[in-house]
All heavy atoms as an XYZ file, in Angstrom:
912
protein
N       0.842     -1.176     -0.002
C      -0.002      0.004      0.008
C       0.894      1.237     -0.005
O       1.886      1.312      0.700
C      -0.909     -0.028      1.214
C      -1.896      1.120      1.253
S      -3.030      0.999      2.632
C      -4.300      0.075      1.849
N       0.556      2.205     -0.800
C       1.344      3.435     -0.927
C       1.225      4.291      0.328
O       0.208      4.295      0.988
C       0.870      4.217     -2.156
N       2.303      5.034      0.579
C       2.295      5.953      1.728
C       1.420      7.141      1.392
O       1.382      7.614      0.282
C       3.717      6.438      2.000
C       4.655      5.367      2.449
C       6.048      5.900      2.715
O       6.173      6.907      3.450
O       6.998      5.341      2.171
N       0.709      7.606      2.421
C      -0.126      8.794      2.242
C       0.755     10.027      2.522
O       1.436     10.095      3.542
C      -1.301      8.755      3.191
C      -2.211      7.590      2.889
C      -3.628      7.985      2.988
C      -4.451      6.730      2.671
N      -5.682      6.988      2.130
N       0.655     10.954      1.641
C       1.396     12.208      1.790
C       0.441     13.231      2.355
O      -0.549     13.582      1.729
C       1.958     12.671      0.436
C       2.908     11.590     -0.118
C       2.672     14.001      0.585
C       3.366     11.844     -1.540
N       0.784     13.683      3.558
C      -0.092     14.637      4.250
C       0.479     16.045      4.277
O      -0.239     16.975      4.593
C      -0.356     14.150      5.667
C      -1.076     12.826      5.716
C      -1.240     12.360      7.142
C      -1.873     10.973      7.148
N      -1.928     10.417      8.497
N       1.766     16.152      3.948
C       2.383     17.475      4.034
C       3.596     17.488      3.098
O       4.099     16.446      2.680
C       2.827     17.782      5.460
O       3.924     16.934      5.789
N       4.134     18.700      2.850
C       5.356     18.785      2.071
C       6.520     18.042      2.750
O       7.391     17.492      2.070
C       5.622     20.297      1.986
C       4.276     20.925      2.107
C       3.528     20.033      3.056
N       6.540     18.022      4.063
C       7.603     17.317      4.800
C       7.552     15.797      4.504
O       8.593     15.165      4.378
C       7.466     17.556      6.289
N       6.325     15.252      4.391
C       6.177     13.826      4.028
C       6.785     13.534      2.645
O       7.460     12.560      2.454
C       4.705     13.422      4.042
C       4.081     13.415      5.414
O       4.830     13.458      6.413
O       2.827     13.380      5.496
N       6.517     14.455      1.710
C       7.019     14.292      0.377
C       8.551     14.395      0.370
O       9.227     13.586     -0.300
C       6.424     15.351     -0.542
C       6.790     15.254     -2.026
C       6.384     13.891     -2.599
C       6.136     16.378     -2.807
N       9.115     15.324      1.134
C      10.573     15.434      1.218
C      11.213     14.205      1.838
O      12.280     13.773      1.419
C      10.936     16.685      2.008
C      10.663     18.023      1.287
C      10.908     19.191      2.249
C      11.507     18.151      0.036
N      10.539     13.623      2.833
C      11.076     12.401      3.479
C      11.076     11.247      2.488
O      12.034     10.458      2.441
C      10.228     12.059      4.694
N      10.031     11.105      1.683
C       9.946     10.048      0.682
C      11.064     10.262     -0.360
O      11.738      9.333     -0.773
C       8.552     10.005      0.012
C       7.544      9.529      1.034
C       8.574      9.085     -1.217
C       6.104      9.698      0.606
N      11.266     11.503     -0.787
C      12.298     11.824     -1.769
C      13.702     11.526     -1.210
O      14.551     10.979     -1.917
C      12.197     13.270     -2.201
N      13.920     11.837      0.053
C      15.220     11.573      0.682
C      15.492     10.089      0.745
O      16.613      9.610      0.482
C      15.279     12.191      2.062
N      14.477      9.294      1.084
C      14.637      7.836      1.142
C      14.935      7.274     -0.226
O      15.803      6.400     -0.406
C      13.373      7.214      1.733
C      13.347      5.702      1.711
C      14.373      5.099      2.651
C      14.218      3.604      2.715
N      15.443      2.882      2.497
N      14.238      7.766     -1.239
C      14.495      7.325     -2.617
C      15.906      7.640     -3.053
O      16.587      6.836     -3.680
C      13.474      7.946     -3.589
N      16.407      8.825     -2.686
C      17.772      9.208     -3.044
C      18.780      8.287     -2.357
O      19.746      7.867     -2.964
C      18.035     10.660     -2.632
C      19.421     11.135     -3.064
C      19.657     12.566     -2.657
C      21.023     13.074     -3.011
N      22.154     12.152     -2.994
N      18.531      7.942     -1.084
C      19.428      7.006     -0.387
C      19.469      5.676     -1.109
O      20.553      5.090     -1.276
C      18.938      6.772      1.045
C      19.228      7.909      2.022
C      18.663      7.594      3.397
O      18.387      6.421      3.713
O      18.514      8.544      4.159
N      18.302      5.159     -1.522
C      18.248      3.902     -2.220
C      19.037      3.955     -3.540
O      19.703      2.978     -3.905
C      16.812      3.488     -2.468
C      16.071      3.107     -1.194
O      16.747      2.913     -0.140
O      14.830      2.995     -1.239
N      18.902      5.037     -4.266
C      19.616      5.211     -5.536
C      21.120      5.326     -5.272
O      21.924      4.674     -5.968
C      19.098      6.413     -6.322
C      17.683      6.131     -6.820
C      20.027      6.776     -7.477
C      16.956      7.349     -7.374
N      21.522      6.096     -4.295
C      22.942      6.266     -3.969
C      23.606      4.963     -3.585
O      24.773      4.738     -3.865
C      23.131      7.282     -2.842
C      22.915      8.714     -3.273
O      22.832      8.953     -4.506
O      22.791      9.567     -2.397
N      22.847      4.065     -2.944
C      23.371      2.761     -2.557
C      23.750      1.924     -3.756
O      24.621      1.075     -3.666
C      22.342      2.037     -1.683
C      22.745      0.694     -1.093
C      23.957      0.818     -0.215
C      21.574      0.139     -0.303
N      23.139      2.194     -4.903
C      23.370      1.358     -6.076
C      24.177      2.034     -7.173
O      24.323      1.504     -8.252
C      22.016      0.960     -6.671
C      21.262      0.031     -5.766
C      20.052     -0.510     -6.486
N      19.422     -1.558     -5.720
C      18.280     -1.434     -5.118
N      17.593     -0.293     -5.201
N      17.774     -2.447     -4.432
N      24.728      3.237     -6.912
C      25.425      3.900     -7.992
C      26.687      4.614     -7.494
O      26.868      4.793     -6.282
C      24.502      4.913     -8.676
O      24.120      5.904     -7.740
N      27.502      5.030     -8.424
C      28.678      5.784     -8.096
C      29.901      4.945     -7.805
O      29.800      3.765     -7.511
N      31.030      5.561     -7.889
C      32.300      4.898     -7.556
C      32.539      5.055     -6.068
O      32.675      6.166     -5.571
C      33.429      5.514     -8.370
N      32.580      3.946     -5.370
C      32.761      3.986     -3.922
C      33.885      3.005     -3.546
O      34.342      2.246     -4.394
C      31.463      3.631     -3.234
C      30.350      4.600     -3.673
C      29.328      4.812     -2.654
C      28.317      5.820     -3.176
N      27.007      5.574     -2.749
N      34.299      2.999     -2.317
C      35.420      2.198     -1.874
C      35.129      0.689     -1.871
O      36.012     -0.097     -2.106
C      35.876      2.611     -0.487
C      36.484      4.001     -0.457
C      36.868      4.386      0.941
O      36.261      3.969      1.915
N      37.889      5.213      1.054
N      33.906      0.324     -1.594
C      33.555     -1.097     -1.455
C      32.333     -1.403     -2.307
O      31.355     -0.662     -2.295
C      33.286     -1.474      0.024
C      34.546     -1.195      0.871
C      32.838     -2.930      0.134
C      34.308     -1.320      2.359
N      32.400     -2.525     -3.005
C      31.294     -2.989     -3.838
C      30.810     -4.324     -3.277
O      31.596     -5.269     -3.151
C      31.735     -3.145     -5.284
C      30.677     -3.692     -6.204
C      31.231     -3.836     -7.617
C      30.210     -4.429     -8.545
N      30.792     -4.609     -9.920
N      29.523     -4.378     -2.908
C      28.894     -5.630     -2.444
C      27.983     -6.110     -3.568
O      27.162     -5.360     -4.039
C      28.098     -5.418     -1.148
C      27.402     -6.699     -0.745
C      28.990     -4.922     -0.028
N      28.181     -7.352     -3.989
C      27.356     -7.936     -5.046
C      26.664     -9.163     -4.495
O      27.315    -10.086     -3.978
C      28.207     -8.359     -6.247
O      28.916     -7.224     -6.728
C      27.335     -8.925     -7.360
N      25.336     -9.199     -4.568
C      24.561    -10.361     -4.187
C      24.273    -11.129     -5.476
O      23.767    -10.557     -6.434
C      23.254     -9.978     -3.466
C      22.433    -11.218     -3.128
C      23.553     -9.175     -2.210
N      24.584    -12.399     -5.482
C      24.414    -13.247     -6.675
C      22.967    -13.703     -6.753
O      22.473    -14.403     -5.876
C      25.399    -14.401     -6.651
C      26.809    -13.902     -6.613
N      27.476    -13.461     -7.744
C      27.664    -13.718     -5.580
C      28.668    -13.030     -7.406
N      28.820    -13.166     -6.098
N      22.296    -13.288     -7.835
C      20.851    -13.481     -7.955
C      20.493    -14.341     -9.186
O      19.523    -14.054     -9.870
C      20.144    -12.135     -8.032
C      20.393    -11.216     -6.872
S      19.300    -11.444     -5.489
C      17.789    -10.860     -6.167
N      21.305    -15.365     -9.435
C      20.911    -16.294    -10.478
C      19.730    -17.124     -9.983
O      19.300    -16.995     -8.822
N      19.212    -17.977    -10.800
C      18.060    -18.801    -10.403
C      18.365    -19.593     -9.145
O      17.549    -19.666     -8.223
C      17.683    -19.767    -11.530
O      17.448    -19.001    -12.736
C      16.442    -20.551    -11.208
N      19.557    -20.167     -9.083
C      19.918    -20.966     -7.879
C      19.996    -20.062     -6.650
O      19.575    -20.466     -5.568
C      21.251    -21.693     -8.135
S      22.605    -20.597     -8.633
N      20.549    -18.875     -6.805
C      20.641    -17.946     -5.685
C      19.274    -17.505     -5.167
O      19.027    -17.468     -3.960
N      18.418    -17.147     -6.132
C      17.058    -16.721     -5.743
C      16.334    -17.848     -5.037
O      15.695    -17.629     -3.995
C      16.284    -16.233     -6.981
C      16.908    -14.923     -7.492
C      14.813    -16.016     -6.652
C      16.397    -14.465     -8.834
N      16.446    -19.062     -5.566
C      15.778    -20.216     -4.939
C      16.304    -20.470     -3.544
O      15.553    -20.906     -2.653
C      15.963    -21.458     -5.806
N      17.569    -20.141     -3.298
C      18.169    -20.362     -1.982
C      17.938    -19.217     -1.002
O      18.301    -19.331      0.148
C      19.662    -20.621     -2.168
N      17.403    -18.077     -1.468
C      17.103    -16.990     -0.577
C      17.869    -15.709     -0.820
O      17.972    -14.855      0.094
N      18.412    -15.531     -2.024
C      19.230    -14.331     -2.310
C      18.449    -13.032     -2.179
O      19.024    -11.999     -1.863
C      19.867    -14.452     -3.699
N      17.158    -13.065     -2.452
C      16.369    -11.820     -2.313
C      16.408    -11.327     -0.868
O      16.583    -10.156     -0.605
C      14.929    -12.035     -2.753
C      14.771    -12.057     -4.237
C      13.283    -12.027     -4.647
N      13.162    -11.978     -6.089
C      12.706    -12.959     -6.835
N      12.297    -14.085     -6.278
N      12.630    -12.833     -8.143
N      16.236    -12.250      0.076
C      16.305    -11.870      1.489
C      17.697    -11.360      1.867
O      17.812    -10.426      2.652
C      15.924    -13.050      2.381
C      14.451    -13.418      2.297
O      13.650    -12.557      1.890
O      14.114    -14.591      2.658
N      18.718    -11.953      1.261
C      20.087    -11.508      1.521
C      20.295    -10.084      0.979
O      20.872     -9.248      1.668
C      21.103    -12.485      0.898
C      22.499    -11.930      0.949
C      21.031    -13.824      1.634
N      19.781     -9.807     -0.230
C      19.922     -8.468     -0.801
C      19.198     -7.451      0.070
O      19.720     -6.354      0.342
C      19.391     -8.457     -2.223
N      17.995     -7.785      0.491
C      17.223     -6.882      1.371
C      17.955     -6.647      2.690
O      18.026     -5.548      3.204
C      15.815     -7.442      1.622
C      14.996     -7.353      0.306
C      15.101     -6.708      2.736
C      13.718     -8.173      0.334
N      18.538     -7.713      3.216
C      19.292     -7.594      4.497
C      20.486     -6.676      4.306
O      20.757     -5.810      5.159
C      19.716     -8.979      4.976
N      21.260     -6.838      3.233
C      22.401     -5.991      3.001
C      21.946     -4.528      2.856
O      22.522     -3.619      3.451
C      23.187     -6.388      1.745
C      24.318     -7.337      2.015
C      24.273     -8.663      1.587
C      25.444     -6.921      2.707
C      25.305     -9.517      1.823
C      26.494     -7.793      2.981
C      26.429     -9.102      2.506
N      20.878     -4.318      2.101
C      20.358     -2.945      1.911
C      20.003     -2.337      3.249
O      20.384     -1.182      3.537
C      19.132     -2.993      0.983
C      18.757     -1.647      0.430
S      17.365     -1.699     -0.727
C      17.666     -3.140     -1.708
N      19.300     -3.078      4.067
C      18.860     -2.565      5.368
C      20.053     -2.311      6.301
O      20.140     -1.256      6.934
C      17.894     -3.581      5.986
O      17.524     -3.171      7.275
N      20.965     -3.294      6.395
C      22.094     -3.144      7.295
C      23.019     -2.003      6.892
O      23.511     -1.274      7.741
C      22.871     -4.472      7.326
C      22.160     -5.620      8.006
C      22.131     -5.492      9.513
O      23.008     -4.855     10.102
O      21.212     -6.092     10.112
N      23.272     -1.857      5.588
C      24.140     -0.790      5.111
C      23.485      0.586      5.393
O      24.153      1.509      5.835
C      24.445     -0.966      3.602
C      25.363     -2.198      3.406
C      25.090      0.273      3.013
C      25.506     -2.656      1.976
N      22.191      0.651      5.142
C      21.465      1.921      5.421
C      21.476      2.227      6.904
O      21.736      3.355      7.330
C      20.054      1.860      4.880
N      21.157      1.229      7.732
C      21.115      1.443      9.184
C      22.472      1.903      9.742
O      22.508      2.710     10.657
C      20.688      0.159      9.910
C      19.215     -0.157      9.709
O      18.475      0.688      9.168
O      18.807     -1.276     10.095
N      23.552      1.353      9.175
C      24.893      1.710      9.636
C      25.395      3.021      8.987
O      26.462      3.496      9.299
C      25.877      0.594      9.335
N      24.580      3.571      8.064
C      24.912      4.808      7.368
C      26.281      4.744      6.685
O      27.098      5.661      6.775
C      24.840      6.003      8.318
C      23.424      6.208      8.885
C      23.329      7.459      9.711
C      22.019      7.698     10.346
N      20.824      7.027      9.961
N      26.515      3.640      5.990
C      27.770      3.415      5.283
C      27.631      4.018      3.892
O      26.945      3.459      3.038
C      28.094      1.926      5.197
C      28.240      1.222      6.553
C      28.401     -0.286      6.338
C      29.413      1.787      7.303
N      28.288      5.129      3.656
C      28.151      5.805      2.362
C      29.294      5.522      1.400
O      29.381      6.085      0.350
C      27.972      7.314      2.573
C      29.132      7.953      3.295
O      30.110      7.244      3.648
O      29.094      9.187      3.501
N      30.203      4.611      1.792
C      31.327      4.250      0.941
C      31.119      2.911      0.235
O      32.042      2.321     -0.265
C      32.629      4.218      1.734
C      32.602      3.135      2.825
O      31.547      2.754      3.296
N      33.768      2.666      3.205
N      29.864      2.443      0.219
C      29.534      1.116     -0.323
C      28.441      1.215     -1.377
O      27.487      1.955     -1.206
C      29.063      0.198      0.811
C      30.190      0.007      1.845
C      28.552     -1.143      0.302
C      29.787     -0.723      3.095
N      28.639      0.449     -2.434
C      27.536      0.272     -3.411
C      27.071     -1.163     -3.334
O      27.855     -2.073     -3.088
C      27.968      0.605     -4.855
O      29.062     -0.200     -5.230
C      28.277      2.068     -5.029
N      25.787     -1.355     -3.574
C      25.186     -2.685     -3.555
C      24.711     -3.002     -4.940
O      23.968     -2.218     -5.561
C      24.018     -2.715     -2.532
C      23.277     -4.043     -2.406
C      24.193     -5.133     -1.879
C      22.092     -3.877     -1.514
N      25.121     -4.162     -5.465
C      24.765     -4.600     -6.808
C      24.193     -6.014     -6.739
O      24.311     -6.699     -5.733
C      25.988     -4.605     -7.707
C      26.669     -3.283     -7.785
N      26.390     -2.381     -8.787
C      27.595     -2.706     -7.029
C      27.122     -1.319     -8.636
N      27.863     -1.470     -7.560
N      23.653     -6.446     -7.857
C      23.246     -7.834     -7.996
C      23.789     -8.343     -9.312
O      24.040     -7.568    -10.230
C      21.746     -7.982     -7.919
C      20.949     -7.279     -8.941
C      19.450     -7.410     -8.711
O      19.004     -7.515     -7.560
N      18.692     -7.410     -9.782
N      24.037     -9.641     -9.358
C      24.552    -10.258    -10.574
C      23.903    -11.617    -10.717
O      23.113    -12.035     -9.864
C      26.053    -10.399    -10.490
O      26.408    -11.427     -9.610
N      24.272    -12.311    -11.743
C      23.784    -13.665    -11.963
C      24.551    -14.651    -11.089
O      25.249    -14.287    -10.139
N      24.447    -15.874    -11.450
C      25.073    -16.973    -10.728
C      26.594    -16.817    -10.681
O      27.235    -16.428    -11.665
C      24.690    -18.295    -11.397
S      25.393    -19.736    -10.575
N      27.170    -17.161     -9.533
C      28.629    -17.089     -9.381
C      29.283    -18.417     -9.788
O      30.487    -18.544     -9.742
C      28.992    -16.749     -7.941
N      28.439    -19.413    -10.118
C      28.968    -20.705    -10.546
C      29.191    -21.677     -9.396
O      29.735    -22.743     -9.592
N      28.787    -21.341     -8.204
C      28.949    -22.192     -7.043
C      27.570    -22.419     -6.401
O      27.298    -22.030     -5.273
C      29.887    -21.569     -6.030
C      31.316    -21.319     -6.528
C      32.095    -20.425     -5.563
C      32.040    -22.645     -6.732
N      26.686    -23.061     -7.161
C      25.282    -23.197     -6.770
C      25.118    -23.800     -5.388
O      24.212    -23.434     -4.642
C      24.516    -24.012     -7.793
S      24.540    -23.259     -9.445
N      25.980    -24.722     -5.002
C      25.869    -25.377     -3.711
C      26.178    -24.424     -2.560
O      25.844    -24.744     -1.414
C      26.800    -26.566     -3.639
N      26.755    -23.269     -2.831
C      27.123    -22.307     -1.803
C      26.119    -21.178     -1.681
O      26.295    -20.274     -0.891
C      28.524    -21.718     -2.091
C      29.628    -22.754     -2.187
S      29.792    -23.804     -0.719
C      30.371    -22.625      0.446
N      25.083    -21.161     -2.493
C      24.097    -20.073     -2.511
C      23.272    -20.093     -1.229
O      23.114    -21.136     -0.624
C      23.177    -20.206     -3.710
C      23.884    -19.997     -5.020
C      24.279    -18.553     -5.294
O      23.939    -17.666     -4.518
O      24.939    -18.326     -6.318
N      22.730    -18.953     -0.844
C      22.923    -17.634     -1.416
C      24.327    -17.103     -1.132
O      24.865    -17.355     -0.046
C      21.859    -16.779     -0.804
C      21.357    -17.507      0.388
C      21.746    -18.937      0.240
N      24.889    -16.388     -2.101
C      26.239    -15.843     -2.016
C      26.288    -14.348     -2.198
O      25.401    -13.782     -2.838
C      27.109    -16.485     -3.084
C      27.449    -17.945     -2.867
S      28.556    -18.542     -4.179
C      29.998    -17.522     -3.974
N      27.356    -13.748     -1.684
C      27.634    -12.344     -1.921
C      29.133    -12.201     -2.091
O      29.915    -12.967     -1.479
C      27.145    -11.486     -0.790
N      29.547    -11.238     -2.883
C      30.965    -10.944     -3.089
C      31.207     -9.500     -2.649
O      30.437     -8.608     -2.960
C      31.338    -11.097     -4.569
O      31.101    -12.456     -4.965
C      32.787    -10.758     -4.815
N      32.284     -9.340     -1.917
C      32.696     -7.991     -1.494
C      34.042     -7.705     -2.172
O      34.965     -8.515     -2.082
C      32.822     -7.892      0.029
C      31.476     -8.060      0.673
C      33.489     -6.576      0.425
C      31.465     -8.082      2.184
N      34.085     -6.561     -2.866
C      35.322     -6.161     -3.539
C      35.722     -4.790     -2.987
O      34.934     -3.861     -2.989
C      35.126     -6.085     -5.042
C      36.415     -5.779     -5.775
C      36.257     -5.866     -7.284
O      35.162     -5.740     -7.814
N      37.336     -6.082     -8.002
N      36.989     -4.697     -2.552
C      37.465     -3.434     -2.012
C      38.124     -2.605     -3.120
O      38.354     -3.082     -4.202
C      38.500     -3.712     -0.885
O      39.584     -4.462     -1.427
C      37.878     -4.483      0.283
N      38.438     -1.362     -2.785
C      39.015     -0.444     -3.768
C      40.319     -0.929     -4.353
O      40.652     -0.637     -5.507
C      39.214      0.948     -3.137
N      41.087     -1.702     -3.581
C      42.361     -2.215     -4.091
C      42.181     -3.495     -4.923
O      43.167     -4.061     -5.390
C      43.345     -2.438     -2.952
C      42.939     -3.585     -2.013
O      41.913     -4.227     -2.231
O      43.696     -3.809     -1.038
N      40.936     -3.917     -5.127
C      40.650     -5.094     -5.973
C      40.584     -6.411     -5.239
O      40.305     -7.430     -5.833
N      40.805     -6.388     -3.928
C      40.686     -7.628     -3.135
C      39.241     -8.077     -3.126
O      38.326     -7.253     -2.912
C      41.183     -7.419     -1.707
O      42.522     -6.912     -1.755
C      41.176     -8.723     -0.932
N      39.035     -9.386     -3.367
C      37.687     -9.921     -3.464
C      37.475    -10.978     -2.413
O      38.324    -11.846     -2.185
C      37.460    -10.542     -4.879
O      37.686     -9.512     -5.866
C      36.061    -11.042     -5.030
N      36.309    -10.935     -1.772
C      35.901    -11.902     -0.758
C      34.570    -12.485     -1.166
O      33.624    -11.747     -1.460
C      35.738    -11.209      0.619
C      36.981    -10.509      1.092
C      37.251     -9.209      0.698
C      37.886    -11.172      1.906
C      38.403     -8.553      1.129
C      39.044    -10.516      2.345
C      39.305     -9.208      1.962
O      40.437     -8.579      2.374
N      34.466    -13.811     -1.182
C      33.212    -14.499     -1.542
C      32.623    -15.106     -0.270
O      33.295    -15.903      0.398
C      33.471    -15.588     -2.576
C      34.094    -15.107     -3.818
N      33.374    -14.437     -4.809
C      35.378    -15.176     -4.280
C      34.192    -14.103     -5.785
N      35.419    -14.543     -5.488
N      31.407    -14.764      0.026
C      30.706    -15.300      1.188
C      29.588    -16.236      0.711
O      28.894    -15.901     -0.244
C      30.091    -14.190      2.037
C      31.115    -13.408      2.824
C      31.584    -12.183      2.362
C      31.621    -13.905      4.015
C      32.498    -11.443      3.096
C      32.548    -13.197      4.746
C      32.984    -11.991      4.292
O      33.909    -11.261      5.012
N      29.430    -17.369      1.366
C      28.404    -18.333      0.973
C      27.537    -18.777      2.111
O      27.833    -18.512      3.279
N      26.472    -19.465      1.748
C      25.490    -19.987      2.698
C      24.946    -18.866      3.596
O      24.853    -19.007      4.815
C      26.053    -21.096      3.571
C      26.427    -22.343      2.800
N      25.495    -23.104      2.141
C      27.618    -22.920      2.596
C      26.092    -24.118      1.554
N      27.398    -24.028      1.794
N      24.607    -17.727      2.965
C      24.104    -16.596      3.720
C      22.638    -16.759      4.054
O      21.941    -17.578      3.447
C      24.347    -15.303      2.930
C      25.795    -15.016      2.596
C      25.903    -13.747      1.809
C      26.646    -14.936      3.856
N      22.200    -15.992      5.005
C      20.762    -16.010      5.379
C      20.286    -14.552      5.395
O      21.057    -13.629      5.157
C      20.522    -16.688      6.710
C      21.302    -16.023      7.851
O      21.944    -14.964      7.639
O      21.280    -16.547      8.955
N      19.016    -14.386      5.624
C      18.438    -13.050      5.582
C      19.170    -12.026      6.399
O      19.733    -11.092      5.854
N      19.225    -12.154      7.704
C      19.799    -11.068      8.516
C      20.952    -11.508      9.432
O      21.877    -10.731      9.614
C      18.727    -10.342      9.340
C      17.942     -9.365      8.529
C      16.817     -9.754      7.831
C      18.366     -8.050      8.402
C      16.075     -8.868      7.058
C      17.657     -7.156      7.609
C      16.520     -7.554      6.945
N      20.940    -12.710      9.960
C      21.978    -13.101     10.930
C      23.394    -13.000     10.393
O      24.240    -12.273     10.930
N      23.668    -13.724      9.332
C      25.027    -13.730      8.785
C      25.352    -12.416      8.086
O      26.483    -11.964      8.115
C      25.213    -14.931      7.851
C      25.192    -16.234      8.614
C      25.329    -17.435      7.717
N      25.359    -18.617      8.579
C      25.484    -19.850      8.149
N      25.581    -20.056      6.834
N      25.487    -20.847      8.986
N      24.379    -11.842      7.397
C      24.592    -10.543      6.737
C      24.939     -9.499      7.792
O      25.843     -8.701      7.603
C      23.379    -10.136      5.894
C      23.510     -8.712      5.399
C      23.208    -11.093      4.691
N      24.220     -9.499      8.899
C      24.506     -8.560      9.973
C      25.958     -8.686     10.445
O      26.681     -7.693     10.589
C      23.532     -8.792     11.139
C      23.815     -7.917     12.328
N      23.386     -6.605     12.400
C      24.460     -8.179     13.492
C      23.780     -6.096     13.550
N      24.430     -7.024     14.223
N      26.398     -9.936     10.593
C      27.750    -10.213     11.069
C      28.765     -9.693     10.040
O      29.788     -9.103     10.389
C      27.932    -11.705     11.283
C      29.229    -12.086     11.939
C      29.211    -13.553     12.312
C      30.435    -13.892     13.132
N      30.407    -15.284     13.598
N      28.519     -9.915      8.743
C      29.428     -9.459      7.677
C      29.505     -7.935      7.671
O      30.585     -7.358      7.556
C      29.001    -10.016      6.321
C      29.208    -11.523      6.259
C      29.759     -9.320      5.171
C      28.531    -12.210      5.094
N      28.358     -7.275      7.764
C      28.333     -5.813      7.739
C      29.093     -5.277      8.940
O      29.961     -4.374      8.801
C      26.910     -5.263      7.669
C      26.899     -3.761      7.891
C      26.259     -5.580      6.340
N      28.826     -5.772     10.121
C      29.490     -5.271     11.328
C      30.976     -5.550     11.313
O      31.786     -4.663     11.585
C      28.829     -5.890     12.602
C      27.402     -5.521     12.785
C      27.220     -4.050     13.043
N      25.812     -3.709     12.945
C      25.359     -2.581     12.440
N      26.143     -1.670     12.002
N      24.064     -2.368     12.344
N      31.363     -6.778     11.045
C      32.752     -7.167     11.116
C      33.548     -6.724      9.911
O      34.578     -6.057     10.032
C      32.873     -8.689     11.273
O      34.217     -9.078     11.349
N      33.094     -7.066      8.703
C      33.880     -6.804      7.522
C      33.741     -5.382      7.026
O      34.727     -4.684      6.791
C      33.482     -7.789      6.400
C      34.440     -7.792      5.239
N      34.609     -8.907      4.463
C      35.265     -6.856      4.730
C      35.504     -8.633      3.527
N      35.910     -7.394      3.655
N      32.499     -4.913      6.850
C      32.310     -3.601      6.244
C      32.572     -2.445      7.209
O      33.033     -1.394      6.768
C      30.895     -3.493      5.664
C      30.575     -4.505      4.534
C      29.163     -4.300      4.040
C      31.585     -4.435      3.430
N      32.292     -2.616      8.476
C      32.517     -1.525      9.430
C      33.921     -1.643     10.054
O      34.661     -0.670     10.080
C      31.437     -1.535     10.540
C      30.070     -1.183      9.908
C      31.790     -0.550     11.648
C      28.918     -1.290     10.865
N      34.274     -2.834     10.542
C      35.550     -2.975     11.252
C      36.714     -3.383     10.365
O      37.858     -3.345     10.791
C      35.379     -4.013     12.380
C      34.357     -3.545     13.421
C      34.048     -4.633     14.449
O      34.771     -5.659     14.501
O      33.062     -4.462     15.191
N      36.428     -3.838      9.134
C      37.490     -4.241      8.209
C      38.050     -5.618      8.430
O      39.130     -5.980      7.912
N      37.342     -6.451      9.212
C      37.792     -7.799      9.496
C      36.872     -8.820      8.826
O      35.759     -9.032      9.262
C      37.793     -8.048     11.000
N      37.359     -9.459      7.733
C      36.503    -10.447      7.068
C      36.045    -11.548      8.026
O      36.746    -11.892      8.979
C      37.410    -11.027      5.987
C      38.425     -9.929      5.711
C      38.623     -9.282      7.055
N      34.865    -12.089      7.792
C      34.309    -13.138      8.618
C      34.765    -14.482      7.998
O      34.109    -15.033      7.113
C      32.763    -13.064      8.670
C      32.227    -14.110      9.605
C      32.329    -11.662      9.092
N      35.893    -14.984      8.463
C      36.561    -16.106      7.805
C      35.706    -17.372      7.767
O      35.779    -18.129      6.799
C      37.902    -16.413      8.477
O      37.710    -16.642      9.871
C      38.892    -15.288      8.294
N      34.898    -17.619      8.791
C      34.097    -18.838      8.784
C      33.002    -18.844      7.744
O      32.425    -19.885      7.427
C      33.503    -19.139     10.186
C      32.458    -18.181     10.654
C      32.992    -17.002     11.471
O      34.187    -16.733     11.423
O      32.170    -16.385     12.150
N      32.683    -17.695      7.140
C      31.673    -17.622      6.110
C      32.256    -17.475      4.701
O      31.513    -17.478      3.731
C      30.719    -16.437      6.390
C      29.954    -16.482      7.702
C      29.103    -15.226      7.871
C      29.098    -17.737      7.776
N      33.570    -17.355      4.611
C      34.210    -17.217      3.302
C      34.202    -18.501      2.517
O      34.352    -19.590      3.065
C      35.658    -16.717      3.446
C      35.818    -15.261      3.893
C      37.287    -14.956      4.187
C      35.289    -14.338      2.843
N      34.017    -18.387      1.216
C      34.040    -19.513      0.290
C      35.417    -19.539     -0.368
O      35.890    -18.511     -0.865
C      32.953    -19.339     -0.786
C      33.075    -20.408     -1.855
C      31.586    -19.316     -0.174
N      36.047    -20.716     -0.366
C      37.343    -20.831     -1.043
C      37.091    -21.101     -2.523
O      36.454    -22.080     -2.862
C      38.127    -21.996     -0.414
C      38.377    -21.837      1.093
C      39.129    -20.568      1.402
O      40.074    -20.191      0.739
N      38.704    -19.885      2.448
N      37.572    -20.197     -3.371
C      37.368    -20.359     -4.828
C      38.651    -20.638     -5.529
O      39.706    -20.475     -5.030
C      36.705    -19.106     -5.449
O      37.538    -17.978     -5.188
C      35.331    -18.902     -4.885
């Protein structure tokens, strides 16, 4: 159901939220998070993982990250998966993700503190 706009402030709040959502998916930033959304990923829960990343990144007010989606990473048994790529080109592949628990841990540890969550990394 659509939000009811009762005042100019309501409209400005909706516009600000839309801008945040667009900024999360565009521009050159230090870190790129990609959720793999091939058929196997979607069947395993990648949509929930993408929503969790979007929510966690927004809640933490991380403005140096872009969130993308791609097709299958070729490791169907590890889905749902996400890849984190830093500005220096270092790539981290995370597998067997869930909606919020593991994504929360990755955002807090890896994206905020800079410490990859080794027990969730996929060896490629």
